[in-house]
TORPA-4810 file (N, C-alpha, C, O; in nm, 3 decimals):
<nodes>
NODE_1_2.840_-1.415_1.615_2.859_-1.377_1.474_2.964_-1.264_1.469_2.952_-1.163_1.539_M
NODE_2_3.064_-1.282_1.390_3.170_-1.181_1.376_3.167_-1.109_1.244_3.243_-1.016_1.223_T
NODE_3_3.080_-1.152_1.154_3.070_-1.092_1.023_2.922_-1.071_0.983_2.835_-1.152_1.016_A
NODE_4_2.899_-0.963_0.914_2.767_-0.937_0.860_2.740_-1.026_0.741_2.832_-1.088_0.690_C
NODE_5_2.618_-1.035_0.696_2.586_-1.117_0.579_2.654_-1.067_0.455_2.675_-1.144_0.361_H
NODE_6_2.689_-0.938_0.452_2.763_-0.884_0.335_2.906_-0.920_0.334_2.975_-0.902_0.234_C
NODE_7_2.956_-0.973_0.448_3.095_-1.014_0.456_3.184_-0.921_0.538_3.296_-0.958_0.571_G
NODE_8_3.137_-0.802_0.572_3.213_-0.709_0.652_3.220_-0.753_0.797_3.126_-0.812_0.849_M
NODE_9_3.327_-0.725_0.860_3.346_-0.760_1.004_3.258_-0.664_1.084_3.249_-0.544_1.056_T
NODE_10_3.193_-0.722_1.186_3.109_-0.642_1.278_3.197_-0.579_1.384_3.273_-0.649_1.451_L
NODE_11_3.187_-0.448_1.400_3.260_-0.377_1.506_3.180_-0.394_1.634_3.057_-0.386_1.635_E
NODE_12_3.254_-0.418_1.744_3.186_-0.442_1.873_3.091_-0.331_1.914_2.982_-0.357_1.965_Q
NODE_13_3.131_-0.205_1.890_3.049_-0.089_1.935_2.946_-0.045_1.831_2.869_0.048_1.857_D
NODE_14_2.943_-0.109_1.715_2.852_-0.064_1.608_2.751_-0.173_1.570_2.687_-0.163_1.465_R
NODE_15_2.736_-0.274_1.650_2.638_-0.380_1.616_2.497_-0.328_1.639_2.465_-0.273_1.744_R
NODE_16_2.416_-0.347_1.539_2.277_-0.301_1.546_2.183_-0.410_1.496_2.187_-0.441_1.378_A
NODE_17_2.102_-0.468_1.580_2.009_-0.569_1.532_1.890_-0.509_1.459_1.842_-0.401_1.493_P
NODE_18_1.844_-0.580_1.358_1.730_-0.537_1.280_1.603_-0.553_1.365_1.584_-0.654_1.432_C
NODE_19_1.516_-0.451_1.361_1.393_-0.455_1.440_1.296_-0.558_1.384_1.209_-0.603_1.458_A
NODE_20_1.307_-0.596_1.257_1.214_-0.687_1.197_1.258_-0.833_1.213_1.180_-0.915_1.259_E
NODE_21_1.381_-0.866_1.176_1.425_-1.002_1.175_1.528_-1.037_1.284_1.558_-1.154_1.308_C
NODE_22_1.581_-0.931_1.349_1.677_-0.954_1.460_1.818_-0.982_1.418_1.904_-1.006_1.503_G
NODE_23_1.844_-0.980_1.288_1.980_-1.006_1.238_2.073_-0.891_1.277_2.038_-0.774_1.263_T
NODE_24_2.189_-0.925_1.326_2.288_-0.822_1.356_2.364_-0.788_1.233_2.417_-0.876_1.165_T
NODE_25_2.370_-0.658_1.200_2.428_-0.614_1.073_2.534_-0.504_1.101_2.539_-0.443_1.208_V
NODE_26_2.617_-0.484_1.000_2.722_-0.382_1.010_2.663_-0.245_0.983_2.546_-0.235_0.944_C
NODE_27_2.737_-0.141_1.003_2.687_-0.001_0.984_2.647_0.019_0.840_2.552_0.092_0.813_A
NODE_28_2.715_-0.042_0.745_2.678_-0.026_0.603_2.545_-0.089_0.567_2.475_-0.040_0.479_S
NODE_29_2.508_-0.194_0.631_2.383_-0.264_0.605_2.266_-0.220_0.696_2.154_-0.270_0.684_C
NODE_30_2.293_-0.128_0.786_2.195_-0.087_0.880_2.129_0.044_0.830_2.199_0.141_0.800_S
NODE_31_1.997_0.045_0.823_1.921_0.160_0.778_1.820_0.196_0.884_1.766_0.108_0.951_L
NODE_32_1.794_0.324_0.900_1.704_0.370_1.005_1.584_0.440_0.944_1.601_0.531_0.863_E
NODE_33_1.462_0.400_0.981_1.340_0.461_0.940_1.261_0.492_1.067_1.237_0.403_1.149_F
NODE_34_1.221_0.616_1.083_1.139_0.656_1.201_1.202_0.605_1.330_1.133_0.547_1.414_D
NODE_35_1.335_0.626_1.349_1.410_0.589_1.468_1.412_0.437_1.495_1.439_0.393_1.606_A
NODE_36_1.384_0.359_1.392_1.388_0.214_1.402_1.492_0.160_1.307_1.493_0.197_1.190_T
NODE_37_1.582_0.073_1.355_1.688_0.017_1.275_1.644_-0.110_1.205_1.585_-0.199_1.267_T
NODE_38_1.674_-0.118_1.073_1.643_-0.234_0.991_1.769_-0.278_0.916_1.857_-0.197_0.889_Y
NODE_39_1.779_-0.407_0.884_1.886_-0.448_0.794_1.846_-0.408_0.653_1.730_-0.378_0.628_C
NODE_40_1.939_-0.407_0.563_1.905_-0.357_0.427_1.804_-0.445_0.356_1.733_-0.398_0.268_R
NODE_41_1.798_-0.573_0.393_1.700_-0.663_0.331_1.560_-0.635_0.379_1.468_-0.628_0.298_W
NODE_42_1.541_-0.619_0.510_1.408_-0.587_0.560_1.366_-0.444_0.522_1.249_-0.417_0.494_C
NODE_43_1.461_-0.355_0.522_1.432_-0.215_0.486_1.375_-0.201_0.346_1.292_-0.115_0.320_A
NODE_44_1.422_-0.288_0.256_1.379_-0.282_0.117_1.240_-0.342_0.101_1.180_-0.326_-0.005_S
NODE_45_1.187_-0.408_0.200_1.052_-0.465_0.189_0.962_-0.419_0.300_0.870_-0.341_0.274_T
NODE_46_0.982_-0.459_0.419_0.895_-0.433_0.530_0.886_-0.282_0.566_0.777_-0.225_0.575_T
NODE_47_0.998_-0.221_0.586_0.997_-0.080_0.631_0.935_0.011_0.523_0.862_0.104_0.557_A
NODE_48_0.963_-0.014_0.399_0.907_0.071_0.293_0.757_0.049_0.280_0.685_0.143_0.246_L
NODE_49_0.708_-0.070_0.304_0.563_-0.098_0.299_0.488_-0.022_0.410_0.374_0.019_0.391_E
NODE_50_0.551_-0.006_0.523_0.487_0.066_0.638_0.475_0.213_0.612_0.388_0.278_0.671_R
NODE_51_0.556_0.270_0.526_0.551_0.416_0.503_0.449_0.449_0.395_0.413_0.566_0.378_T
NODE_52_0.402_0.349_0.322_0.303_0.374_0.217_0.164_0.393_0.268_0.071_0.415_0.190_A
</nodes>
């Protein structure tokens, strides 16, 4: 995969897979909660539910 779901090109040194779904996302779509990286889609559902 050379592009994130948002359309941005993935940089070789900045690829970060989501801990929940495993999708590789760009730096803009990558969010970190409690030292765990999530894609913006999983972060808006799964990660937020865990903090409640």
